[in-house]
Jmol script that loads the backbone (N, CA, C; Angstrom):
load data "model"
ATOM      1  N   MET A   1       5.933  15.403  14.610  1.00  0.00           N
ATOM      2  CA  MET A   1       5.568  14.901  13.431  1.00  0.00           C
ATOM      3  C   MET A   1       4.640  14.345  13.418  1.00  0.00           C
ATOM      4  N   LEU A   2       2.962  14.534  13.316  1.00  0.00           N
ATOM      5  CA  LEU A   2       2.276  15.216  12.540  1.00  0.00           C
ATOM      6  C   LEU A   2       1.793  15.689  11.680  1.00  0.00           C
ATOM      7  N   VAL A   3       2.805  16.786  11.471  1.00  0.00           N
ATOM      8  CA  VAL A   3       2.787  17.875  10.348  1.00  0.00           C
ATOM      9  C   VAL A   3       3.726  16.616   9.573  1.00  0.00           C
ATOM     10  N   GLY A   4       4.888  15.496   9.853  1.00  0.00           N
ATOM     11  CA  GLY A   4       5.131  14.478   9.090  1.00  0.00           C
ATOM     12  C   GLY A   4       4.529  13.811   7.965  1.00  0.00           C
ATOM     13  N   ILE A   5       3.874  13.277   9.169  1.00  0.00           N
ATOM     14  CA  ILE A   5       2.653  12.373   8.940  1.00  0.00           C
ATOM     15  C   ILE A   5       1.741  12.521   7.682  1.00  0.00           C
ATOM     16  N   THR A   6       1.279  13.487   8.296  1.00  0.00           N
ATOM     17  CA  THR A   6       0.468  14.334   6.728  1.00  0.00           C
ATOM     18  C   THR A   6       0.620  14.547   5.977  1.00  0.00           C
ATOM     19  N   ILE A   7       2.048  15.242   5.284  1.00  0.00           N
ATOM     20  CA  ILE A   7       2.154  15.030   4.553  1.00  0.00           C
ATOM     21  C   ILE A   7       2.829  14.185   3.487  1.00  0.00           C
ATOM     22  N   LEU A   8       3.709  12.727   4.798  1.00  0.00           N
ATOM     23  CA  LEU A   8       3.371  12.278   3.255  1.00  0.00           C
ATOM     24  C   LEU A   8       2.061  11.375   3.619  1.00  0.00           C
ATOM     25  N   LEU A   9       0.614  11.427   4.173  1.00  0.00           N
ATOM     26  CA  LEU A   9      -0.558  10.855   3.712  1.00  0.00           C
ATOM     27  C   LEU A   9      -0.577  12.011   2.457  1.00  0.00           C
ATOM     28  N   VAL A  10      -0.940  13.162   2.329  1.00  0.00           N
ATOM     29  CA  VAL A  10      -1.170  13.856   1.668  1.00  0.00           C
ATOM     30  C   VAL A  10       0.171  13.661   0.138  1.00  0.00           C
ATOM     31  N   PHE A  11       1.183  13.412   0.072  1.00  0.00           N
ATOM     32  CA  PHE A  11       1.588  12.706  -1.026  1.00  0.00           C
ATOM     33  C   PHE A  11       0.958  11.639  -1.621  1.00  0.00           C
ATOM     34  N   GLN A  12       0.608  10.951  -0.470  1.00  0.00           N
ATOM     35  CA  GLN A  12       0.652   9.454  -0.757  1.00  0.00           C
ATOM     36  C   GLN A  12      -1.186   9.689  -1.935  1.00  0.00           C
ATOM     37  N   LEU A  13      -2.256  10.723  -0.542  1.00  0.00           N
ATOM     38  CA  LEU A  13      -3.543  11.058  -1.925  1.00  0.00           C
ATOM     39  C   LEU A  13      -2.858  11.299  -3.366  1.00  0.00           C
ATOM     40  N   ILE A  14      -2.037  12.460  -3.607  1.00  0.00           N
ATOM     41  CA  ILE A  14      -1.984  12.948  -4.624  1.00  0.00           C
ATOM     42  C   ILE A  14      -1.227  11.847  -5.616  1.00  0.00           C
ATOM     43  N   GLY A  15      -0.600  11.094  -5.073  1.00  0.00           N
ATOM     44  CA  GLY A  15      -0.219   9.796  -6.141  1.00  0.00           C
ATOM     45  C   GLY A  15      -1.114   9.215  -6.362  1.00  0.00           C
ATOM     46  N   GLU A  16      -2.247   8.579  -5.501  1.00  0.00           N
ATOM     47  CA  GLU A  16      -3.309   8.204  -5.662  1.00  0.00           C
ATOM     48  C   GLU A  16      -4.257   8.221  -7.353  1.00  0.00           C
ATOM     49  N   VAL A  17      -4.815   9.993  -6.948  1.00  0.00           N
ATOM     50  CA  VAL A  17      -5.491  10.730  -7.585  1.00  0.00           C
ATOM     51  C   VAL A  17      -4.745  10.352  -8.754  1.00  0.00           C
ATOM     52  N   THR A  18      -3.371  10.994  -9.175  1.00  0.00           N
ATOM     53  CA  THR A  18      -2.841  10.523 -10.394  1.00  0.00           C
ATOM     54  C   THR A  18      -2.484   9.238 -10.683  1.00  0.00           C
ATOM     55  N   ALA A  19      -2.164   7.719 -10.273  1.00  0.00           N
ATOM     56  CA  ALA A  19      -2.617   7.388 -10.784  1.00  0.00           C
ATOM     57  C   ALA A  19      -3.324   6.053 -11.296  1.00  0.00           C
ATOM     58  N   TYR A  20      -5.183   6.862 -10.212  1.00  0.00           N
ATOM     59  CA  TYR A  20      -6.229   6.591 -10.523  1.00  0.00           C
ATOM     60  C   TYR A  20      -6.474   7.465 -12.256  1.00  0.00           C
ATOM     61  N   PHE A  21      -5.656   8.866 -12.417  1.00  0.00           N
ATOM     62  CA  PHE A  21      -5.743   9.634 -13.945  1.00  0.00           C
ATOM     63  C   PHE A  21      -4.997   8.774 -14.963  1.00  0.00           C
ATOM     64  N   LEU A  22      -4.102   8.197 -14.172  1.00  0.00           N
ATOM     65  CA  LEU A  22      -3.931   8.011 -15.140  1.00  0.00           C
ATOM     66  C   LEU A  22      -3.484   6.057 -15.782  1.00  0.00           C
ATOM     67  N   GLY A  23      -4.491   5.811 -15.377  1.00  0.00           N
ATOM     68  CA  GLY A  23      -4.864   4.446 -15.127  1.00  0.00           C
ATOM     69  C   GLY A  23      -4.613   2.894 -14.591  1.00  0.00           C
ATOM     70  N   GLY A  24      -3.600   3.831 -13.666  1.00  0.00           N
ATOM     71  CA  GLY A  24      -3.292   2.286 -13.231  1.00  0.00           C
ATOM     72  C   GLY A  24      -1.828   1.830 -12.853  1.00  0.00           C
ATOM     73  N   PHE A  25      -1.686   2.186 -14.073  1.00  0.00           N
ATOM     74  CA  PHE A  25      -0.377   2.155 -14.857  1.00  0.00           C
ATOM     75  C   PHE A  25       0.688   1.830 -13.892  1.00  0.00           C
ATOM     76  N   VAL A  26       1.074   2.856 -12.871  1.00  0.00           N
ATOM     77  CA  VAL A  26       2.191   2.990 -11.669  1.00  0.00           C
ATOM     78  C   VAL A  26       1.190   2.696  -9.986  1.00  0.00           C
ATOM     79  N   PRO A  27       1.692   2.302  -9.408  1.00  0.00           N
ATOM     80  CA  PRO A  27       0.561   2.282  -8.554  1.00  0.00           C
ATOM     81  C   PRO A  27       1.095   3.894  -7.335  1.00  0.00           C
ATOM     82  N   GLY A  28      -0.322   4.617  -6.753  1.00  0.00           N
ATOM     83  CA  GLY A  28       0.158   5.388  -6.281  1.00  0.00           C
ATOM     84  C   GLY A  28       0.779   5.503  -5.099  1.00  0.00           C
ATOM     85  N   PRO A  29       0.668   4.608  -3.730  1.00  0.00           N
ATOM     86  CA  PRO A  29       2.053   5.439  -3.814  1.00  0.00           C
ATOM     87  C   PRO A  29       3.743   5.978  -4.546  1.00  0.00           C
ATOM     88  N   VAL A  30       4.347   4.664  -5.509  1.00  0.00           N
ATOM     89  CA  VAL A  30       5.224   4.860  -5.196  1.00  0.00           C
ATOM     90  C   VAL A  30       4.856   6.459  -6.646  1.00  0.00           C
ATOM     91  N   ILE A  31       3.956   6.531  -7.343  1.00  0.00           N
ATOM     92  CA  ILE A  31       3.609   8.242  -8.018  1.00  0.00           C
ATOM     93  C   ILE A  31       4.676   9.339  -6.478  1.00  0.00           C
ATOM     94  N   GLY A  32       3.565   8.808  -5.440  1.00  0.00           N
ATOM     95  CA  GLY A  32       3.653   9.844  -4.717  1.00  0.00           C
ATOM     96  C   GLY A  32       4.874   9.317  -3.723  1.00  0.00           C
ATOM     97  N   MET A  33       5.469   8.582  -3.719  1.00  0.00           N
ATOM     98  CA  MET A  33       7.065   8.090  -3.028  1.00  0.00           C
ATOM     99  C   MET A  33       7.761   9.124  -3.790  1.00  0.00           C
ATOM    100  N   ALA A  34       7.609   9.183  -5.573  1.00  0.00           N
ATOM    101  CA  ALA A  34       9.283   9.846  -5.665  1.00  0.00           C
ATOM    102  C   ALA A  34       8.082  11.409  -5.976  1.00  0.00           C
ATOM    103  N   MET A  35       7.326  11.879  -6.262  1.00  0.00           N
ATOM    104  CA  MET A  35       6.646  13.404  -6.031  1.00  0.00           C
ATOM    105  C   MET A  35       7.160  14.075  -4.763  1.00  0.00           C
ATOM    106  N   ILE A  36       6.976  13.209  -3.681  1.00  0.00           N
ATOM    107  CA  ILE A  36       7.338  14.443  -2.387  1.00  0.00           C
ATOM    108  C   ILE A  36       9.142  14.024  -2.335  1.00  0.00           C
ATOM    109  N   ALA A  37      10.228  12.841  -2.820  1.00  0.00           N
ATOM    110  CA  ALA A  37      11.274  13.018  -2.772  1.00  0.00           C
ATOM    111  C   ALA A  37      11.938  13.639  -4.298  1.00  0.00           C
ATOM    112  N   VAL A  38      10.768  14.519  -5.217  1.00  0.00           N
ATOM    113  CA  VAL A  38      11.528  15.494  -5.640  1.00  0.00           C
ATOM    114  C   VAL A  38      11.137  16.651  -4.962  1.00  0.00           C
ATOM    115  N   VAL A  39       9.821  16.922  -4.129  1.00  0.00           N
ATOM    116  CA  VAL A  39       9.362  17.666  -3.705  1.00  0.00           C
ATOM    117  C   VAL A  39      10.670  18.217  -2.524  1.00  0.00           C
ATOM    118  N   LEU A  40      11.222  16.982  -1.778  1.00  0.00           N
ATOM    119  CA  LEU A  40      12.205  17.460  -0.310  1.00  0.00           C
ATOM    120  C   LEU A  40      13.166  17.553  -0.971  1.00  0.00           C
ATOM    121  N   THR A  41      13.908  16.969  -2.596  1.00  0.00           N
ATOM    122  CA  THR A  41      15.207  17.773  -2.936  1.00  0.00           C
ATOM    123  C   THR A  41      15.022  18.673  -2.632  1.00  0.00           C
ATOM    124  N   LEU A  42      14.242  19.924  -4.015  1.00  0.00           N
ATOM    125  CA  LEU A  42      14.463  20.717  -4.421  1.00  0.00           C
ATOM    126  C   LEU A  42      13.875  21.355  -3.426  1.00  0.00           C
ATOM    127  N   THR A  43      13.278  21.218  -2.521  1.00  0.00           N
ATOM    128  CA  THR A  43      12.914  22.294  -1.162  1.00  0.00           C
ATOM    129  C   THR A  43      14.306  22.057   0.074  1.00  0.00           C
ATOM    130  N   GLY A  44      14.994  21.941  -0.294  1.00  0.00           N
ATOM    131  CA  GLY A  44      15.981  21.193   0.957  1.00  0.00           C
ATOM    132  C   GLY A  44      16.808  23.044   1.763  1.00  0.00           C
ATOM    133  N   GLY A  45      16.927  23.653   1.198  1.00  0.00           N
ATOM    134  CA  GLY A  45      17.993  24.137   0.958  1.00  0.00           C
ATOM    135  C   GLY A  45      16.787  25.843   1.547  1.00  0.00           C
ATOM    136  N   LYS A  46      15.426  25.672   1.197  1.00  0.00           N
ATOM    137  CA  LYS A  46      14.686  27.123   1.950  1.00  0.00           C
ATOM    138  C   LYS A  46      13.778  27.250   3.541  1.00  0.00           C
ATOM    139  N   PRO A  47      14.661  28.966   3.579  1.00  0.00           N
ATOM    140  CA  PRO A  47      14.649  28.573   4.854  1.00  0.00           C
ATOM    141  C   PRO A  47      12.973  28.317   5.616  1.00  0.00           C
ATOM    142  N   VAL A  48      12.117  29.112   4.600  1.00  0.00           N
ATOM    143  CA  VAL A  48      11.021  28.653   4.237  1.00  0.00           C
ATOM    144  C   VAL A  48      10.275  27.716   4.749  1.00  0.00           C
ATOM    145  N   LEU A  49      10.455  26.828   4.004  1.00  0.00           N
ATOM    146  CA  LEU A  49      10.412  25.376   4.227  1.00  0.00           C
ATOM    147  C   LEU A  49      10.866  24.274   5.482  1.00  0.00           C
ATOM    148  N   GLU A  50      12.400  24.487   6.037  1.00  0.00           N
ATOM    149  CA  GLU A  50      12.943  24.224   6.599  1.00  0.00           C
ATOM    150  C   GLU A  50      12.376  23.051   7.445  1.00  0.00           C
ATOM    151  N   PRO A  51      11.257  24.179   8.121  1.00  0.00           N
ATOM    152  CA  PRO A  51      10.733  23.103   9.674  1.00  0.00           C
ATOM    153  C   PRO A  51       9.678  21.460   8.704  1.00  0.00           C
ATOM    154  N   ALA A  52       8.836  22.053   8.051  1.00  0.00           N
ATOM    155  CA  ALA A  52       8.524  21.214   7.186  1.00  0.00           C
ATOM    156  C   ALA A  52       9.261  20.244   6.503  1.00  0.00           C
ATOM    157  N   HIS A  53      10.713  20.065   5.399  1.00  0.00           N
ATOM    158  CA  HIS A  53      11.474  19.390   5.282  1.00  0.00           C
ATOM    159  C   HIS A  53      11.775  18.603   6.588  1.00  0.00           C
ATOM    160  N   ARG A  54      11.861  18.889   7.667  1.00  0.00           N
ATOM    161  CA  ARG A  54      13.012  18.248   8.739  1.00  0.00           C
ATOM    162  C   ARG A  54      12.245  17.907   9.525  1.00  0.00           C
ATOM    163  N   GLN A  55      10.974  18.098   9.419  1.00  0.00           N
ATOM    164  CA  GLN A  55       9.628  17.260  10.515  1.00  0.00           C
ATOM    165  C   GLN A  55       9.248  15.781   9.434  1.00  0.00           C
ATOM    166  N   THR A  56       9.170  16.035   7.809  1.00  0.00           N
ATOM    167  CA  THR A  56       8.915  15.290   7.248  1.00  0.00           C
ATOM    168  C   THR A  56      10.180  14.299   7.036  1.00  0.00           C
ATOM    169  N   LEU A  57      11.313  14.956   7.480  1.00  0.00           N
ATOM    170  CA  LEU A  57      12.868  13.437   7.052  1.00  0.00           C
ATOM    171  C   LEU A  57      12.584  12.768   8.480  1.00  0.00           C
ATOM    172  N   ASP A  58      12.454  13.612   9.451  1.00  0.00           N
ATOM    173  CA  ASP A  58      11.870  12.718  10.964  1.00  0.00           C
ATOM    174  C   ASP A  58      11.508  11.242  10.800  1.00  0.00           C
ATOM    175  N   THR A  59      10.257  11.916  10.817  1.00  0.00           N
ATOM    176  CA  THR A  59       9.128  11.538  11.086  1.00  0.00           C
ATOM    177  C   THR A  59       9.134  10.181   9.868  1.00  0.00           C
ATOM    178  N   SER A  60       9.429  10.358   8.359  1.00  0.00           N
ATOM    179  CA  SER A  60      10.189   8.846   7.888  1.00  0.00           C
ATOM    180  C   SER A  60      11.092   8.615   8.800  1.00  0.00           C
ATOM    181  N   ARG A  61      12.098   8.752   9.308  1.00  0.00           N
ATOM    182  CA  ARG A  61      13.162   7.949   9.219  1.00  0.00           C
ATOM    183  C   ARG A  61      12.843   7.232  10.735  1.00  0.00           C
ATOM    184  N   THR A  62      11.918   8.155  11.467  1.00  0.00           N
ATOM    185  CA  THR A  62      10.862   7.206  12.761  1.00  0.00           C
ATOM    186  C   THR A  62      10.358   6.226  12.010  1.00  0.00           C
ATOM    187  N   ILE A  63       9.410   6.147  11.043  1.00  0.00           N
ATOM    188  CA  ILE A  63       8.812   5.205  10.749  1.00  0.00           C
ATOM    189  C   ILE A  63       9.869   3.986  10.189  1.00  0.00           C
ATOM    190  N   LEU A  64      10.641   3.913   9.092  1.00  0.00           N
ATOM    191  CA  LEU A  64      11.284   2.936   8.679  1.00  0.00           C
ATOM    192  C   LEU A  64      12.527   2.614   9.934  1.00  0.00           C
ATOM    193  N   ALA A  65      12.787   3.037  11.121  1.00  0.00           N
ATOM    194  CA  ALA A  65      13.683   2.765  12.168  1.00  0.00           C
ATOM    195  C   ALA A  65      12.786   2.133  13.147  1.00  0.00           C
ATOM    196  N   ASN A  66      12.084   2.307  12.626  1.00  0.00           N
ATOM    197  CA  ASN A  66      10.969   1.002  13.894  1.00  0.00           C
ATOM    198  C   ASN A  66       9.629   0.132  12.545  1.00  0.00           C
ATOM    199  N   LEU A  67      10.488  -0.073  11.514  1.00  0.00           N
ATOM    200  CA  LEU A  67       9.593  -0.741  10.139  1.00  0.00           C
ATOM    201  C   LEU A  67       9.861  -2.330  11.118  1.00  0.00           C
ATOM    202  N   GLY A  68      10.168  -2.694  11.413  1.00  0.00           N
ATOM    203  CA  GLY A  68      10.118  -4.352  11.517  1.00  0.00           C
ATOM    204  C   GLY A  68       9.281  -4.584  12.762  1.00  0.00           C
ATOM    205  N   ILE A  69       8.966  -4.031  13.864  1.00  0.00           N
ATOM    206  CA  ILE A  69       8.171  -3.858  14.505  1.00  0.00           C
ATOM    207  C   ILE A  69       6.937  -4.707  14.502  1.00  0.00           C
ATOM    208  N   LEU A  70       6.550  -4.111  12.873  1.00  0.00           N
ATOM    209  CA  LEU A  70       5.145  -5.157  12.111  1.00  0.00           C
ATOM    210  C   LEU A  70       5.730  -6.387  11.959  1.00  0.00           C
ATOM    211  N   PHE A  71       6.511  -6.224  11.560  1.00  0.00           N
ATOM    212  CA  PHE A  71       7.057  -7.934  11.033  1.00  0.00           C
ATOM    213  C   PHE A  71       7.282  -8.965  12.252  1.00  0.00           C
ATOM    214  N   VAL A  72       7.032  -8.618  13.063  1.00  0.00           N
ATOM    215  CA  VAL A  72       7.705  -9.123  14.307  1.00  0.00           C
ATOM    216  C   VAL A  72       6.447 -10.109  14.910  1.00  0.00           C
ATOM    217  N   PRO A  73       5.074  -9.911  15.453  1.00  0.00           N
ATOM    218  CA  PRO A  73       3.905 -10.572  15.400  1.00  0.00           C
ATOM    219  C   PRO A  73       4.152 -11.575  14.405  1.00  0.00           C
ATOM    220  N   ALA A  74       4.026 -11.690  13.355  1.00  0.00           N
ATOM    221  CA  ALA A  74       3.724 -12.601  11.761  1.00  0.00           C
ATOM    222  C   ALA A  74       4.414 -13.400  12.396  1.00  0.00           C
ATOM    223  N   GLY A  75       5.721 -13.423  12.732  1.00  0.00           N
ATOM    224  CA  GLY A  75       7.274 -14.042  12.816  1.00  0.00           C
ATOM    225  C   GLY A  75       7.131 -14.463  13.946  1.00  0.00           C
ATOM    226  N   VAL A  76       6.687 -13.861  14.839  1.00  0.00           N
ATOM    227  CA  VAL A  76       6.917 -14.882  15.969  1.00  0.00           C
ATOM    228  C   VAL A  76       5.891 -16.091  16.133  1.00  0.00           C
ATOM    229  N   GLY A  77       4.179 -15.655  15.272  1.00  0.00           N
ATOM    230  CA  GLY A  77       3.309 -16.558  15.497  1.00  0.00           C
ATOM    231  C   GLY A  77       3.247 -17.824  14.352  1.00  0.00           C
ATOM    232  N   ILE A  78       4.535 -17.457  13.330  1.00  0.00           N
ATOM    233  CA  ILE A  78       4.606 -18.622  12.497  1.00  0.00           C
ATOM    234  C   ILE A  78       5.602 -19.698  13.400  1.00  0.00           C
ATOM    235  N   ILE A  79       6.847 -18.770  13.985  1.00  0.00           N
ATOM    236  CA  ILE A  79       7.534 -19.647  14.841  1.00  0.00           C
ATOM    237  C   ILE A  79       6.968 -21.065  16.192  1.00  0.00           C
ATOM    238  N   GLN A  80       6.081 -19.904  16.716  1.00  0.00           N
ATOM    239  CA  GLN A  80       5.600 -20.588  17.912  1.00  0.00           C
ATOM    240  C   GLN A  80       4.447 -21.740  17.015  1.00  0.00           C
ATOM    241  N   HIS A  81       4.219 -21.717  15.917  1.00  0.00           N
ATOM    242  CA  HIS A  81       3.144 -22.853  15.102  1.00  0.00           C
ATOM    243  C   HIS A  81       4.182 -23.522  14.416  1.00  0.00           C
ATOM    244  N   LEU A  82       5.297 -23.903  14.144  1.00  0.00           N
ATOM    245  CA  LEU A  82       5.798 -24.853  13.375  1.00  0.00           C
ATOM    246  C   LEU A  82       5.788 -25.834  13.015  1.00  0.00           C
ATOM    247  N   ASP A  83       5.001 -26.677  14.010  1.00  0.00           N
ATOM    248  CA  ASP A  83       4.722 -27.820  14.565  1.00  0.00           C
ATOM    249  C   ASP A  83       3.060 -28.156  13.525  1.00  0.00           C
ATOM    250  N   LEU A  84       2.609 -27.174  13.483  1.00  0.00           N
ATOM    251  CA  LEU A  84       1.083 -27.056  12.876  1.00  0.00           C
ATOM    252  C   LEU A  84       1.378 -26.983  11.949  1.00  0.00           C
ATOM    253  N   ILE A  85       2.439 -26.360  11.088  1.00  0.00           N
ATOM    254  CA  ILE A  85       2.628 -26.109   9.567  1.00  0.00           C
ATOM    255  C   ILE A  85       3.120 -27.199   9.401  1.00  0.00           C
ATOM    256  N   ARG A  86       4.644 -27.906   9.616  1.00  0.00           N
ATOM    257  CA  ARG A  86       4.745 -28.844   9.606  1.00  0.00           C
ATOM    258  C   ARG A  86       3.797 -30.124   9.243  1.00  0.00           C
ATOM    259  N   ASP A  87       2.339 -29.975  10.510  1.00  0.00           N
ATOM    260  CA  ASP A  87       1.360 -30.930   9.971  1.00  0.00           C
ATOM    261  C   ASP A  87       0.440 -30.880   8.995  1.00  0.00           C
ATOM    262  N   ARG A  88       0.541 -29.655   9.038  1.00  0.00           N
ATOM    263  CA  ARG A  88      -0.804 -29.703   7.650  1.00  0.00           C
ATOM    264  C   ARG A  88      -0.286 -28.379   6.978  1.00  0.00           C
ATOM    265  N   GLY A  89       1.236 -28.414   6.657  1.00  0.00           N
ATOM    266  CA  GLY A  89       1.516 -27.360   5.525  1.00  0.00           C
ATOM    267  C   GLY A  89       0.327 -27.620   4.493  1.00  0.00           C
ATOM    268  N   LEU A  90       0.152 -29.001   4.055  1.00  0.00           N
ATOM    269  CA  LEU A  90       0.058 -29.120   2.786  1.00  0.00           C
ATOM    270  C   LEU A  90      -1.374 -28.722   2.323  1.00  0.00           C
ATOM    271  N   ALA A  91      -2.338 -28.509   3.619  1.00  0.00           N
ATOM    272  CA  ALA A  91      -3.415 -28.815   3.260  1.00  0.00           C
ATOM    273  C   ALA A  91      -3.872 -26.729   3.537  1.00  0.00           C
ATOM    274  N   LEU A  92      -3.377 -26.247   4.036  1.00  0.00           N
ATOM    275  CA  LEU A  92      -3.156 -24.724   4.549  1.00  0.00           C
ATOM    276  C   LEU A  92      -2.637 -23.883   3.019  1.00  0.00           C
ATOM    277  N   LEU A  93      -1.907 -24.803   2.616  1.00  0.00           N
ATOM    278  CA  LEU A  93      -1.247 -24.192   1.271  1.00  0.00           C
ATOM    279  C   LEU A  93      -2.352 -24.836   0.098  1.00  0.00           C
ATOM    280  N   ALA A  94      -2.716 -25.352   0.105  1.00  0.00           N
ATOM    281  CA  ALA A  94      -4.651 -25.709  -0.791  1.00  0.00           C
ATOM    282  C   ALA A  94      -5.793 -24.724  -0.445  1.00  0.00           C
ATOM    283  N   ILE A  95      -6.081 -23.937   0.851  1.00  0.00           N
ATOM    284  CA  ILE A  95      -6.694 -23.757   1.561  1.00  0.00           C
ATOM    285  C   ILE A  95      -6.656 -22.633   0.217  1.00  0.00           C
ATOM    286  N   VAL A  96      -5.022 -21.779   1.038  1.00  0.00           N
ATOM    287  CA  VAL A  96      -4.825 -20.290   0.570  1.00  0.00           C
ATOM    288  C   VAL A  96      -5.028 -20.091  -0.724  1.00  0.00           C
ATOM    289  N   LEU A  97      -4.296 -21.417  -1.919  1.00  0.00           N
ATOM    290  CA  LEU A  97      -4.606 -21.323  -3.054  1.00  0.00           C
ATOM    291  C   LEU A  97      -6.324 -21.012  -3.270  1.00  0.00           C
ATOM    292  N   LEU A  98      -7.077 -22.160  -3.271  1.00  0.00           N
ATOM    293  CA  LEU A  98      -8.188 -22.320  -3.387  1.00  0.00           C
ATOM    294  C   LEU A  98      -8.701 -20.587  -3.154  1.00  0.00           C
ATOM    295  N   SER A  99      -8.622 -20.243  -1.871  1.00  0.00           N
ATOM    296  CA  SER A  99      -9.785 -19.309  -1.377  1.00  0.00           C
ATOM    297  C   SER A  99      -9.183 -17.621  -2.205  1.00  0.00           C
ATOM    298  N   THR A 100      -8.098 -17.944  -2.486  1.00  0.00           N
ATOM    299  CA  THR A 100      -7.421 -17.308  -3.475  1.00  0.00           C
ATOM    300  C   THR A 100      -8.198 -16.901  -4.705  1.00  0.00           C
ATOM    301  N   VAL A 101      -8.163 -17.965  -5.904  1.00  0.00           N
ATOM    302  CA  VAL A 101      -8.956 -18.703  -6.700  1.00  0.00           C
ATOM    303  C   VAL A 101     -10.280 -17.900  -6.919  1.00  0.00           C
ATOM    304  N   ILE A 102     -10.811 -17.953  -5.455  1.00  0.00           N
ATOM    305  CA  ILE A 102     -12.208 -18.227  -5.409  1.00  0.00           C
ATOM    306  C   ILE A 102     -12.430 -16.507  -5.342  1.00  0.00           C
ATOM    307  N   THR A 103     -11.551 -16.217  -4.684  1.00  0.00           N
ATOM    308  CA  THR A 103     -11.769 -14.452  -3.715  1.00  0.00           C
ATOM    309  C   THR A 103     -11.553 -13.735  -5.438  1.00  0.00           C
ATOM    310  N   LEU A 104     -10.427 -14.169  -6.405  1.00  0.00           N
ATOM    311  CA  LEU A 104     -10.411 -13.648  -7.879  1.00  0.00           C
ATOM    312  C   LEU A 104     -11.701 -13.480  -8.686  1.00  0.00           C
ATOM    313  N   ALA A 105     -11.935 -14.946  -8.919  1.00  0.00           N
ATOM    314  CA  ALA A 105     -13.361 -14.757  -9.918  1.00  0.00           C
ATOM    315  C   ALA A 105     -14.103 -14.129  -8.866  1.00  0.00           C
ATOM    316  N   VAL A 106     -14.681 -14.590  -7.572  1.00  0.00           N
ATOM    317  CA  VAL A 106     -16.161 -13.515  -7.258  1.00  0.00           C
ATOM    318  C   VAL A 106     -15.511 -11.979  -7.710  1.00  0.00           C
ATOM    319  N   THR A 107     -14.911 -11.774  -7.339  1.00  0.00           N
ATOM    320  CA  THR A 107     -14.162 -10.091  -7.522  1.00  0.00           C
ATOM    321  C   THR A 107     -14.481  -9.959  -9.012  1.00  0.00           C
ATOM    322  N   VAL A 108     -14.072 -10.621  -9.925  1.00  0.00           N
ATOM    323  CA  VAL A 108     -14.472 -10.255 -11.618  1.00  0.00           C
ATOM    324  C   VAL A 108     -15.843 -10.346 -11.918  1.00  0.00           C
ATOM    325  N   TRP A 109     -16.804 -10.753 -10.373  1.00  0.00           N
ATOM    326  CA  TRP A 109     -18.195 -11.375 -10.857  1.00  0.00           C
ATOM    327  C   TRP A 109     -18.306 -10.212 -11.003  1.00  0.00           C
ATOM    328  N   ILE A 110     -18.530  -9.516  -9.224  1.00  0.00           N
ATOM    329  CA  ILE A 110     -19.127  -8.624  -9.053  1.00  0.00           C
ATOM    330  C   ILE A 110     -18.441  -7.135  -9.943  1.00  0.00           C
ATOM    331  N   PHE A 111     -17.928  -7.669 -10.486  1.00  0.00           N
ATOM    332  CA  PHE A 111     -17.157  -5.767 -10.887  1.00  0.00           C
ATOM    333  C   PHE A 111     -17.851  -5.721 -12.528  1.00  0.00           C
ATOM    334  N   ILE A 112     -17.791  -7.308 -13.296  1.00  0.00           N
ATOM    335  CA  ILE A 112     -18.612  -7.776 -14.063  1.00  0.00           C
ATOM    336  C   ILE A 112     -19.736  -7.243 -14.191  1.00  0.00           C
ATOM    337  N   LEU A 113     -20.605  -7.206 -13.135  1.00  0.00           N
ATOM    338  CA  LEU A 113     -22.140  -7.223 -12.582  1.00  0.00           C
ATOM    339  C   LEU A 113     -22.181  -5.754 -12.291  1.00  0.00           C
ATOM    340  N   VAL A 114     -21.419  -5.216 -11.567  1.00  0.00           N
ATOM    341  CA  VAL A 114     -21.867  -3.650 -11.706  1.00  0.00           C
ATOM    342  C   VAL A 114     -21.496  -2.666 -12.429  1.00  0.00           C
ATOM    343  N   LYS A 115     -20.581  -3.546 -13.563  1.00  0.00           N
ATOM    344  CA  LYS A 115     -20.082  -2.645 -14.905  1.00  0.00           C
ATOM    345  C   LYS A 115     -21.876  -2.806 -16.241  1.00  0.00           C
ATOM    346  N   ARG A 116     -22.350  -3.961 -15.624  1.00  0.00           N
ATOM    347  CA  ARG A 116     -23.256  -3.927 -16.405  1.00  0.00           C
ATOM    348  C   ARG A 116     -24.565  -3.585 -15.914  1.00  0.00           C
ATOM    349  N   LEU A 117     -25.015  -3.299 -14.653  1.00  0.00           N
ATOM    350  CA  LEU A 117     -25.614  -2.437 -13.780  1.00  0.00           C
ATOM    351  C   LEU A 117     -25.254  -1.004 -14.138  1.00  0.00           C
ATOM    352  N   SER A 118     -24.360  -1.161 -14.044  1.00  0.00           N
ATOM    353  CA  SER A 118     -23.893   0.996 -14.506  1.00  0.00           C
ATOM    354  C   SER A 118     -23.936   1.382 -16.118  1.00  0.00           C
ATOM    355  N   GLY A 119     -24.324   0.873 -17.403  1.00  0.00           N
ATOM    356  CA  GLY A 119     -24.508   0.602 -18.794  1.00  0.00           C
ATOM    357  C   GLY A 119     -23.215   0.641 -19.286  1.00  0.00           C
ATOM    358  N   GLY A 120     -21.899  -0.309 -18.488  1.00  0.00           N
ATOM    359  CA  GLY A 120     -20.337  -0.200 -19.238  1.00  0.00           C
ATOM    360  C   GLY A 120     -20.312  -0.627 -20.346  1.00  0.00           C
ATOM    361  N   TYR A 121     -21.783  -1.506 -20.360  1.00  0.00           N
ATOM    362  CA  TYR A 121     -20.952  -2.817 -21.819  1.00  0.00           C
ATOM    363  C   TYR A 121     -22.601  -2.623 -22.417  1.00  0.00           C
ATOM    364  N   ALA A 122     -22.426  -2.017 -23.962  1.00  0.00           N
ATOM    365  CA  ALA A 122     -23.556  -2.006 -24.554  1.00  0.00           C
ATOM    366  C   ALA A 122     -24.548  -2.591 -24.943  1.00  0.00           C
ATOM    367  N   ASN A 123     -23.415  -4.094 -25.652  1.00  0.00           N
ATOM    368  CA  ASN A 123     -24.118  -4.529 -26.596  1.00  0.00           C
ATOM    369  C   ASN A 123     -23.651  -6.666 -25.063  1.00  0.00           C
ATOM    370  N   ASP A 124     -24.564  -6.676 -24.167  1.00  0.00           N
ATOM    371  CA  ASP A 124     -24.013  -7.659 -23.813  1.00  0.00           C
ATOM    372  C   ASP A 124     -25.057  -8.809 -23.611  1.00  0.00           C
TER     373      ASP A 124
END
end "model"
wireframe off; spacefill off
backbone 0.3
color backbone group
C-alpha cells in the first residue's frame, strides 16, 4: 500500500508542478490524475511494471472504498445539531459569507503587498 500511495502522490506532485508552469489553468491534481490514468493504461501489460501497477490500483480501490468515512463526522455533526442550524441558520450563513469576503479581501491585499515589495509592479 505504501508503494501505491507513493506513486499516487508523485503523480499529484508532477501535476502540481505542471499546473504551476501552465499558469494554473487546470488544477494540478486533475493533471496528475490524467497522467496516472494514461501511464497505468499504457503500462498495464508490462510484466516488469506489474507489481507497481497492481499496488497502485489496489491502493486506489481501497481509498475509494473508504472515501465515505471522511464524510461521516461532518454529517453526524450536522444531524446532531439540526436544532442549532434551524435556530441560528441565518446568522451562520451571514457569518460564513462575511468571513469569506473578508478572507478574500485580505488575501488580495497581502498578494498586492507582496507583489509590490518584490518589485512585481513597476509603476504603482
